[in-house]
C-alpha positions in Angstrom: 0.0 0.0 0.0 1.4 3.4 -1.0 2.2 5.8 1.8 0.3 9.0 1.6 1.3 10.8 4.8 2.8 14.3 4.1 3.8 14.7 7.8 6.3 12.6 9.8 4.2 12.6 12.9 0.5 11.9 13.6 -0.4 14.1 16.5 -3.5 12.6 18.1 -4.4 10.4 15.1 -3.9 6.6 15.1 -1.4 5.2 12.6 -3.2 3.3 9.9 -1.7 0.9 7.4 -1.1 3.8 5.0 1.3 5.4 7.6 3.4 2.2 8.1 6.6 3.8 6.8 6.5 6.5 9.4 5.6 4.1 12.2 8.9 3.5 14.0 10.1 2.4 17.4 7.9 -0.7 17.8 9.9 -3.2 15.7 10.5 -5.5 18.6 6.9 -5.5 19.7 5.8 -6.2 16.1 8.1 -9.2 15.9 6.8 -10.6 19.1 3.2 -10.2 18.1 3.7 -11.9 14.8 5.6 -14.8 16.5 2.8 -15.3 18.9 0.1 -15.2 16.2 1.8 -18.1 14.4 2.5 -20.0 17.6 -1.0 -19.9 19.3 -4.6 -19.8 18.3 -5.3 -16.9 20.6 -3.1 -13.9 21.7 -4.2 -11.1 24.1 -2.6 -7.7 23.5 -3.3 -5.3 26.4 -2.0 -2.0 27.6 -3.1 1.4 29.0 -5.2 3.7 27.0 -3.2 5.7 24.4 -0.2 3.5 24.5 -0.6 2.7 20.8 -2.2 -0.7 20.5 -4.2 0.1 17.5 -1.3 1.8 15.8 1.0 -1.2 16.5 -1.6 -3.6 14.9 -2.5 -1.5 11.9 0.9 0.1 11.0 3.1 -2.6 12.5 1.7 -6.1 12.3 -0.8 -5.8 9.4 1.7 -4.6 6.7 4.1 -7.3 7.7 1.5 -10.1 7.4 0.6 -9.0 3.9 4.1 -9.9 2.7 4.1 -13.0 0.4 6.4 -15.0 2.6 3.8 -15.2 5.4 1.2 -16.9 3.1 -1.7 -15.7 5.3 -4.8 -13.6 5.0 -4.7 -10.9 7.7 -8.0 -9.2 8.9 -8.0 -6.2 11.2 -11.4 -5.4 12.7 -12.6 -2.9 15.4 -16.0 -1.8 14.0 -18.1 -3.1 16.9 -21.7 -2.2 17.8 -25.0 -3.3 16.2 -24.5 -5.3 13.1 -20.8 -6.0 13.8 -21.0 -9.7 12.6 -22.1 -8.7 9.1 -19.4 -5.9 8.9 -16.8 -8.4 10.1 -17.7 -10.9 7.4 -17.7 -8.4 4.6 -14.2 -7.2 5.8 -13.0 -10.8 5.6 -14.4 -11.2 2.1 -12.7 -8.0 1.0 -9.4 -9.3 2.4 -9.6 -12.5 0.3 -10.8 -11.5 -3.1 -12.6 -14.2 -5.0 -13.8 -16.2 -2.0 -17.1 -17.9 -2.4 -17.8 -18.1 1.3 -21.1 -16.3 2.0 -22.1 -14.3 5.2 -23.9 -16.3 7.8 -25.5 -15.7 11.2 -22.8 -17.9 12.9 -19.3 -16.5 13.6 -18.0 -20.1 14.0 -19.5 -21.4 10.8 -18.2 -18.5 8.8 -14.7 -18.8 10.2 -14.6 -22.5 9.7 -15.5 -22.1 6.0 -13.5 -18.9 5.4 -10.3 -20.4 6.8 -10.7 -23.8 5.2 -8.1 -23.3 2.6 -6.1 -20.2 3.8 -4.4 -19.5 7.1 -6.3 -16.5 8.4 -5.1 -14.1 11.2 -7.9 -12.1 12.8 -7.0 -9.1 14.9 -10.0 -8.0 17.0 -9.1 -4.6 18.3 -10.8 -2.4 20.9 -12.5 -5.6 22.2 -13.8 -3.8 25.1 -16.4 -2.3 22.7 -17.6 -5.8 21.9 -17.8 -6.6 25.6 -19.8 -3.4 26.2 -22.2 -3.9 23.3 -25.5 -5.7 23.1 -24.2 -9.2 23.0 -25.5 -12.5 24.5 -23.9 -15.6 25.6 -24.4 -17.1 22.2 -21.8 -14.8 20.5 -19.3 -15.7 23.2 -19.8 -19.4 22.5 -19.4 -18.8 18.8 -16.0 -17.0 19.5 -14.9 -19.8 21.8 -15.8 -22.6 19.3 -13.8 -20.8 16.6 -10.8 -20.4 18.9 -10.9 -24.0 20.2 -11.6 -25.9 17.0 -8.3 -27.1 15.5 -10.0 -27.5 12.1 -10.5 -23.7 12.0 -7.2 -22.6 10.3 -7.1 -19.2 12.1 -5.2 -17.4 14.7 -7.0 -14.7 16.8 -5.6 -11.6 18.5 -7.7 -9.7 21.0 -6.7 -6.1 21.7 -8.1 -4.6 24.9 -7.4 -1.7 27.3 -5.7 -2.7 30.4 -8.4 -1.4 32.7 -10.9 -3.8 31.0 -8.7 -6.9 31.1 -10.8 -8.4 33.9 -13.8 -8.3 31.6 -12.4 -11.2 29.7 -13.3 -13.6 32.6 -16.6 -14.6 31.0 -14.8 -15.6 27.8 -12.1 -17.3 29.8 -14.6 -19.8 31.2 -15.3 -20.9 27.6 -11.6 -20.9 26.5 -9.5 -22.2 29.4 -6.2 -21.3 27.7 -7.4 -17.8 26.7 -4.7 -16.0 28.8 -1.8 -18.4 28.1 -0.3 -15.9 25.7 -0.6 -12.3 26.7 1.5 -9.4 25.7 1.5 -6.0 27.4 2.4 -3.0 25.2 4.3 -0.6 27.5 5.2 3.1 27.1 8.2 3.8 24.9 11.8 3.3 26.1 14.4 5.9 25.4 15.7 3.9 22.4 12.2 3.3 21.0 11.3 7.0 21.4 14.5 8.0 19.7 13.6 5.7 16.7 10.0 7.0 16.7 11.3 10.5 16.3 14.2 10.1 13.9 12.9 7.2 11.8 10.3 9.2 9.8 12.8 12.0 9.1 15.1 9.6 7.3 12.5 9.2 4.5 13.6 11.2 1.4 10.2 13.0 1.0 10.6 14.9 4.3 14.1 16.3 3.5 14.7 17.0 7.1 17.6 16.5 9.6 16.7 15.4 13.1 17.6 17.9 15.8 19.6 15.6 18.1 19.9 18.2 20.9 16.1 18.6 21.0 15.5 14.9 20.9 17.9 14.2 23.8 16.4 17.0 25.9 13.0 15.3 25.4 14.0 11.7 26.2 17.0 12.0 28.6 16.4 10.2 31.9 12.9 9.1 31.1 13.8 5.4 30.7 10.7 3.4 29.8 8.2 6.1 30.6 7.5 8.0 27.3 3.8 8.1 26.2 3.6 7.6 22.4 0.7 10.1 22.2 2.7 12.8 24.0 5.7 12.2 21.7 3.6 12.5 18.5 1.9 15.7 19.8 5.2 17.3 20.8 7.1 16.5 17.6 4.1 17.2 15.3 4.2 20.7 16.8 8.0 20.9 16.5 7.7 19.9 12.8 5.5 23.0 12.2 7.8 25.3 14.2 10.9 24.2 12.3 9.3 24.2 8.8 7.7 27.6 9.2 10.5 29.1 11.4 7.9 30.1 14.0 9.6 31.9 17.0 8.3 29.4 19.7 10.7 27.4 21.9 9.3 24.2 23.3 10.6 23.4 26.8 10.9 19.6 26.6 13.3 18.7 29.4 10.7 19.0 32.2 7.2 17.7 32.7 5.6 21.2 33.0 7.2 22.1 29.7 6.0 19.0 27.9 2.5 19.5 29.4 2.5 23.1 28.2 3.3 21.8 24.7 0.4 19.3 24.9 -1.9 22.0 26.2 -1.0 24.3 23.3 -1.6 21.5 20.8 -5.0 20.5 22.3 -6.1 24.2 22.4 -5.1 24.5 18.7 -7.0 21.4 17.7 -10.1 22.5 19.8 -10.0 25.9 18.2 -9.7 24.4 14.7 -12.4 21.8 15.3 -15.0 23.9 17.1 -14.7 27.4 15.7 -17.9 29.3 16.6 -19.1 26.3 18.7 -16.2 26.7 21.3 -18.5 27.8 24.2 -20.9 25.0 23.7 -18.0 22.6 23.0 -16.5 23.5 26.3 -19.7 22.6 28.0 -19.8 19.2 26.3 -16.2 18.5 27.3 -16.8 19.5 30.9 -19.5 16.8 31.0 -16.9 14.3 29.7 -14.1 15.5 31.9 -15.6 16.5 35.3 -13.6 18.3 38.0 -13.2 14.9 39.8 -10.7 14.0 37.0 -12.5 10.7 36.3 -13.4 10.8 32.6 -17.0 9.8 31.8 -18.7 8.1 28.9 -22.0 9.7 27.8 -24.5 9.3 25.0 -25.4 12.0 22.5 -28.8 12.4 24.1 -27.4 12.6 27.6 -24.9 15.3 26.6 -27.6 17.3 24.8 -29.7 17.2 28.0 -26.8 18.3 30.0 -26.2 21.3 27.7 -29.9 22.3 27.6 -29.8 22.4 31.4 -27.0 24.9 31.5 -27.9 28.6 31.7 -27.7 30.4 28.4 -28.0 27.4 26.1 -31.0 27.0 23.8 -33.4 24.1 24.0 -33.1 21.2 21.6 -29.3 21.2 21.6 -29.0 17.7 20.1 -28.2 18.9 16.6 -25.4 21.3 17.8 -24.0 18.7 20.2 -24.0 16.0 17.4 -22.0 18.4 15.2 -19.5 19.1 18.0 -19.0 15.4 18.8 -18.4 14.6 15.1 -15.7 17.3 14.9 -14.0 16.2 18.1 -14.0 12.6 17.0 -12.5 13.5 13.6 -9.7 15.5 15.4 -8.9 12.4 17.5 -9.9 14.1 20.8 -12.9 11.9 21.4 -13.9 8.4 20.5 -17.3 6.7 20.2 -18.0 3.3 21.6 -21.2 1.3 22.1 -21.8 3.1 25.4 -21.4 6.6 24.0 -18.6 9.2 23.7 -15.4 9.5 25.8 -12.0 11.2 25.8 -9.7 9.2 23.5 -6.3 9.7 25.0 -5.4 10.0 28.7 -2.5 12.3 27.9 -5.0 15.0 26.7 -7.4 14.8 29.6 -5.8 17.5 31.8 -5.2 19.8 28.8 -8.9 19.5 27.9 -9.9 20.4 31.4 -7.5 23.4 31.4 -9.0 24.6 28.1 -12.5 24.3 29.4 -11.5 26.3 32.5 -10.0 29.0 30.3 -13.2 29.2 28.3 -15.2 29.6 31.5 -12.8 32.2 32.9 -12.8 34.2 29.7 -16.6 34.3 29.7 -16.6 35.6 33.3 -13.9 38.2 32.6 -16.2 39.8 30.0 -18.8 40.3 32.8 -16.4 41.5 35.6 -13.0 42.9 34.7 -10.5 42.9 37.6 -6.7 43.0 37.8 -6.6 39.2 38.0 -8.9 38.7 35.0 -6.9 41.2 33.0 -3.7 39.2 33.8 -5.6 36.0 32.8 -6.7 37.6 29.6 -3.1 38.7 28.7 -1.9 35.1 29.3 -4.7 33.7 27.2 -4.0 36.2 24.4 -0.3 35.3 24.5 -1.2 31.6 24.2 -3.7 32.3 21.4 -1.1 34.3 19.5 1.2 31.2 19.6 -1.6 29.0 18.6 -2.4 31.3 15.7 1.3 31.1 14.5 1.2 27.3 14.8 -2.1 27.2 12.9 -0.7 29.4 10.1 2.4 27.1 10.0 0.2 24.0 9.7 -1.8 25.6 6.9 1.3 26.6 5.1 2.6 23.0 5.4 -0.7 21.6 4.1 -0.7 24.1 1.2 2.9 23.2 0.3 2.0 19.5 0.3 -1.0 20.0 -1.9 1.1 22.0 -4.3 3.7 19.3 -4.4 1.0 16.6 -5.1 -0.4 18.8 -7.9 3.0 19.1 -9.6 3.3 15.3 -9.5 
């Protein structure tokens, strides 16, 4: 598959198979996952939210399994919710062009027939969404039969968030060896982080030289404690700063400095995504990130009711809230699962809460101007000026990339 990414870093967005060539630093984990998939009928991949499980499967494992030497049909699936079985079967049929196996109401029967002549590797990602959906014991039994039956020439991988690992107990009772092969995806080590930063820049199309001093300031002394999402956010910003020569210096050697970089990025993405809906968007986000710090999951209808109850918001807010949720999901700030909407990455949660607080304080300062609110306003204006410069740099980079594609 031809790479189409015109940026070396992904920010908040998950790496897809199309970005395989800029997905670096997880080579060892990719090798271990593939080895387990060929050694066992079931592998469990788990790790904390935002550690990059989906990226590792889509941009790491999947492209490797498509190589001719593996002689297998890989299928990656995470589109859970109502009608998931039919979507899964269609995805399998797309993966093996020319198959005559038809969709059926039985997961086991379909897998038995589909894998009759070809070794099939099935990666079931974000499995917590399946566990949270409207399922019955019958679907669990179907899963278990397919995993246990040696005549089904398939290997399965379940990707699940670490905080939902215990939810596999019900399936474990049907598949006694379910947890025999489990792999935990950890945060990045210093070496892995270094590869994730420098690897993409070695591609000819980026024509860039890695700033070793900046990289070492970022990773020095952090051992195996570097969140992939934070790394992608920080260096996606640095890419814009370097390319457009924006006079902003990221302070990367301290946690407050890195957190400030994340806050700036989140504020920029929120401004870009929400526009005139920023005030209502802040209200929606406050319902998803309450002051307790424990992120919530809420439905569209529940969020709309919460907005309607707030002073100053019009009735029948569901249309506006739906538009806001769509924009935030597209930006990678929220994700939707069968239970509703929730914050996608743990690393952004505090920055989102800070942005919401700033929106609230700005609204109050319009009503009552005091020395403290004037100081707040100046700080917010300074931050907004930096965000404006970064936004202009991003737009210039996008325009340059479009112009280059047109010339090709």
